[in-house]
Residue, then its C-alpha position, 0 to 999 in steps of 0.5 A: m546478497d540475500n544476507q545484504f537484503r535480510n540484514i536491510l530489511e531487519a535493521g529497518i523493521k527494528k528502526l521502525s520499531l515493528a516484530l515480524s516473525d522470521q516467517k513473514i520476513e521470509s515472505l517479505l525476501a521472497y516477495h523481493q525477489l519476485l519483484i526484482k525478477w518480474n521487473k525486468a520485463y514488465n516495468l513494475t517500478a522505476v526502482r532498479d537497484p534491488a537494495t533501494m527497493i528495500s527501503r523505497h518499497l518494502l520498509d515505505s509500506l511497513t511505515i503505516v502498519p501502526f495507523l491501520t484499523g479495521q478488517r478489510f482493505i483495498d489498495v487501489g493502484a496497487g501496481a506492483g503490490l505497494p503497499g498492499i502485498v506488504l501488509a497482506i504479509v503483515f496481517p495474515e488475519y486481515e482481507f486485502d483486495l488489490l485493484d488495479s486496471n493495468g493487466k501486467k500488473t495484476r498478473f504480477l500480482f496473482q503471481v505473487k499470491t500464488e507463489l507466497g500463499l497469500e489467501n487474505v488477497n482478492i485480486h481486482h483487474c479494472r478501473v476503480e470506478q467500476h469496482q463493487t463490493a459487500p461488505l464495504y471496505d474498512g479501508v480504502i489505501s492508496r500510495a501514489f495513485a492520485t490527488l485527494v480529491d482524485m481517491v476520494n471521488g473514485s473510491k467513495q462508493l467502496i467506503g463502510e460508515n465508519g472506514f478511512f481513507y489512506a493516502m500514502k504522500g511525500v510532502y505535506p500535501e496542502n493544496e490537495l487538502s485545501q481542494l477536497a473543501t470545494l466537494s459537494d461531499h464532506y471529508q474530515l481530515e483524521a490525521c496526517h502523520s509525517l514518516k521516517v523510512p529507513g534507508d530513505s531521506g525524502q519527505r513522506h506522509l499518510v493522511v487519514l481522512s474519514k466521509v463526514 
């Protein structure tokens, strides 16, 4: 069974044109096993099938790897660590803060950080509006967490002068982008990348915003 998961992951990584070391692949598979184990008691994700978790969660998180710029990031509404844990494994030289208001989920994230030895990960159990940081982040990341308006309103105090908001979405969020124009703060659409997740036919987009 482990070989099946490895084969699905490695084939997906190849389709994404990523080059990951054997050690990083081992860490991703170890995280996958922890997700399967803890999901039974903690209900971390509605996806129950372990093979589907590879495409729907791990490979989905890996699709944004080519688009990140900076050294210090926060995953807002990190949940089970998607994409924050996956990105921290891929980029051990970058710092990733993972924030969630759900205590069960942050306990799981502490366990993952400890078992995988992810020294570049920090866990925060609070609401994003309450979180303070110095220095500010180069990137604020969210995956299916909130609308674009709620995302920027909740985390605008965390972003550095040249930082970006990275919002992982399903279908192209035309209405949400229109709503941004109504805010008193001004945000600029830097890019909207259409993403292809190996093994998943659903639509995916990465919206990249900057604060003007």
